[in-house]
C-alpha positions in Angstrom: 92.2 44.0 -51.2 96.5 43.8 -50.0 96.2 41.7 -47.1 99.1 43.5 -45.6 96.5 46.1 -44.5 94.3 44.0 -43.0 94.5 44.4 -39.0 95.3 41.7 -36.7 94.2 42.1 -33.6 97.2 42.7 -30.6 96.0 39.9 -28.7 94.0 36.8 -29.0 90.5 36.7 -28.5 89.2 35.0 -25.2 88.9 30.7 -25.6 85.8 28.4 -24.5 87.0 25.2 -23.6 84.1 24.3 -25.6 81.0 26.1 -27.4 78.6 24.6 -25.6 79.5 22.5 -22.0 78.5 19.1 -23.5 78.3 17.4 -27.4 76.5 14.7 -28.1 76.9 12.4 -31.1 74.0 11.5 -33.8 74.6 9.1 -36.6 71.2 8.6 -38.6 70.4 7.6 -41.5 70.8 9.2 -45.0 67.4 8.8 -45.6 66.1 10.3 -41.8 63.6 12.9 -41.1 63.1 12.9 -37.7 65.9 12.4 -36.3 67.5 15.6 -35.5 64.4 17.3 -35.2 63.3 15.6 -31.9 67.0 15.9 -30.5 67.2 19.8 -31.4 63.0 20.1 -29.5 63.9 18.0 -26.9 68.2 18.8 -26.1 68.9 22.2 -24.0 70.7 24.1 -26.8 73.1 26.1 -23.7 73.7 22.9 -21.7 74.5 20.2 -25.4 74.8 20.5 -28.8 73.6 18.2 -30.8 76.4 16.9 -33.8 75.3 14.6 -36.4 76.3 12.4 -39.3 74.0 10.3 -41.8 75.2 6.6 -42.9 73.8 6.0 -46.1 70.6 3.1 -46.2 68.5 1.9 -49.0 64.5 1.1 -48.8 62.9 -1.6 -47.8 63.3 -1.8 -44.5 63.9 -5.2 -44.1 66.0 -6.7 -41.5 68.7 -7.8 -43.6 68.5 -3.8 -45.4 69.5 -2.2 -41.8 72.1 -5.0 -41.1 73.8 -3.5 -44.0 74.5 -0.5 -42.6 77.2 -2.2 -40.0 80.0 -1.6 -42.0 79.3 1.9 -42.4 78.5 2.4 -39.3 82.0 3.4 -37.8 83.3 5.9 -41.1 79.8 7.6 -40.2 80.9 8.1 -36.1 84.7 9.5 -37.1 83.0 12.1 -39.4 81.4 13.8 -36.0 84.1 16.6 -34.4 87.0 14.5 -35.3 89.5 14.0 -32.7 87.2 15.9 -30.0 85.2 13.6 -27.4 81.8 13.5 -27.2 79.8 13.1 -24.2 77.2 10.5 -25.5 76.7 8.9 -29.2 73.1 8.1 -30.7 72.8 5.7 -33.8 69.3 6.4 -34.5 67.6 3.2 -36.3 66.0 1.4 -33.1 65.5 -1.0 -35.6 68.6 -1.3 -37.5 70.0 -1.8 -33.7 68.0 -5.0 -33.4 69.5 -7.0 -36.9 72.7 -5.9 -35.9 72.2 -6.1 -31.9 72.9 -3.3 -29.8 77.0 -4.7 -29.0 78.0 -4.6 -32.6 76.5 -1.6 -33.0 78.2 -0.1 -30.0 81.9 -1.5 -31.3 81.2 -0.1 -34.8 80.8 3.6 -33.6 83.7 3.0 -31.1 85.6 2.2 -33.7 85.9 5.5 -35.1 84.9 7.6 -31.9 86.6 5.5 -29.0 86.2 5.2 -26.2 82.6 7.2 -26.4 79.6 6.0 -23.9 77.0 4.8 -26.8 72.9 4.9 -27.3 71.1 3.1 -29.1 67.4 3.1 -29.3 65.9 0.0 -28.1 68.6 0.2 -25.3 67.6 3.3 -24.1 64.1 2.1 -24.2 65.6 -0.5 -21.5 66.6 1.7 -19.6 63.6 3.6 -20.0 61.6 0.9 -18.5 64.1 0.4 -15.2 64.0 3.6 -14.2 60.2 3.9 -14.9 59.6 0.7 -13.2 57.8 -1.3 -15.2 57.5 -5.0 -17.3 54.7 -5.5 -18.8 54.7 -3.8 -22.0 52.8 -3.0 -25.4 54.3 -2.1 -28.1 53.5 -0.7 -31.9 55.5 0.0 -34.7 55.5 1.6 -38.2 56.9 -1.9 -40.0 56.0 -4.8 -41.3 55.4 -7.9 -39.7 58.5 -9.5 -40.5 60.5 -6.6 -39.0 58.4 -6.2 -35.9 58.6 -9.6 -35.1 62.6 -9.4 -34.3 61.6 -6.1 -32.3 59.1 -8.0 -30.4 61.8 -11.0 -29.5 64.1 -8.3 -28.5 62.3 -6.8 -25.2 61.2 -10.5 -24.6 64.2 -11.7 -24.8 65.0 -8.9 -22.1 63.1 -10.6 -19.8 59.9 -7.5 -20.4 56.4 -9.4 -20.6 54.4 -8.6 -24.6 50.9 -7.7 -24.1 50.3 -6.4 -27.0 51.8 -6.3 -30.4 51.0 -3.8 -33.2 52.1 -2.6 -36.7 51.3 -0.2 -39.4 52.9 -2.6 -42.5 54.7 0.3 -43.8 58.0 -0.7 -45.5 60.0 2.8 -46.5 61.3 4.9 -43.3 60.5 8.2 -45.2 56.6 6.9 -45.5 57.2 6.3 -41.6 58.1 10.0 -41.2 54.8 11.4 -43.1 52.5 9.3 -40.9 50.3 12.4 -38.9 51.3 13.1 -35.2 47.4 12.4 -34.7 47.2 9.3 -36.4 50.4 8.1 -34.3 48.2 9.3 -31.1 45.3 6.8 -32.1 46.7 4.1 -32.8 48.7 4.3 -29.5 45.9 4.1 -27.8 44.1 1.2 -29.8 47.5 -0.3 -29.7 47.8 -0.2 -25.5 47.0 -3.6 -23.9 44.4 -2.6 -20.1 47.4 -4.8 -18.7 50.5 -3.4 -20.1 52.2 -1.0 -17.5 53.8 1.4 -20.4 53.6 1.7 -24.1 57.0 1.9 -26.3 56.9 3.2 -29.5 59.8 1.9 -31.7 60.8 3.8 -35.2 62.9 6.9 -34.9 61.6 8.4 -38.3 58.1 8.6 -36.6 57.1 11.6 -35.1 55.7 10.0 -32.0 58.1 12.0 -29.4 55.5 15.0 -30.7 52.4 13.0 -28.7 54.4 11.4 -26.6 52.9 13.5 -23.7 49.3 13.8 -25.2 49.2 10.4 -25.1 50.5 9.3 -21.3 47.1 12.0 -20.9 44.6 9.8 -22.7 45.9 6.0 -21.5 47.1 7.1 -17.8 50.8 4.9 -18.3 53.8 6.6 -19.3 54.9 6.2 -23.4 58.4 5.7 -24.2 59.5 6.8 -27.8 62.5 6.5 -29.4 64.4 9.3 -29.5 62.5 10.4 -26.6 64.2 7.6 -24.9 67.7 8.0 -27.4 67.4 11.8 -26.2 67.2 11.3 -22.0 70.0 8.1 -22.1 71.9 11.0 -23.9 71.9 13.0 -21.4 71.7 11.5 -18.7 75.1 10.1 -20.0 76.6 13.6 -20.4 75.5 14.4 -16.9 72.4 16.6 -17.5 70.0 15.6 -15.1 67.1 17.5 -14.4 63.5 17.6 -15.2 61.8 18.9 -18.8 58.8 19.1 -19.3 56.1 18.4 -22.2 58.2 15.3 -23.6 57.1 13.0 -21.4 57.0 11.0 -17.8 60.4 9.7 -18.7 62.0 13.1 -19.1 60.5 14.8 -16.0 62.5 11.7 -14.0 66.0 13.2 -12.1 69.1 10.1 -12.7 68.2 8.6 -9.8 64.4 8.0 -9.2 
């Protein structure tokens, strides 16, 4: 068609400042099946958009392999809405955040996305425990003993009392994503120590957020999962503090509670 025959509107269209009021960035592993789905389920879509970039990762899930992601994080973060601000930026890997270190992850992501508040799942879990008022926890992971041990040391090093630590012994995060929610719920009940105040189910690959509310009802204590805590922390940083039902006690808290 002759371009000169195409009509241009006489005035430009009206614009919103943003397509959606708030922006949450998510850096997920290339192999991740779960994080985007969990964020899409839990983040109110009319209040915040979730914008995702992926970072190269190769299994098995060992501390050494996890640390290899660090040099790639800045480039991945920089691909999320280049030259536009975010309200929060989450690195969606719990074990890598422990292996690399929260502060190192924050520095790497902010090198690609300067000035944006960074969320890591283990730091978000600690903030969740503070909000819930708990210090004695049980820990359930899908990892091997080798990868679970640094996770336990991380929380102990931050002053939490670990009353029990349980793992599935899995090496591949793609297999972790295939663990049935019913199996997670059953393992969670068995992993909860009688004197623990809360249960942390680690790993953004696990579909644990889907069963957090069900497990809480069964054990009578709060359940914090990696993706649930990451969403909660991102929402609070973005100024969204209203209670959200169906995802466990944590997301029903208001800021300041």
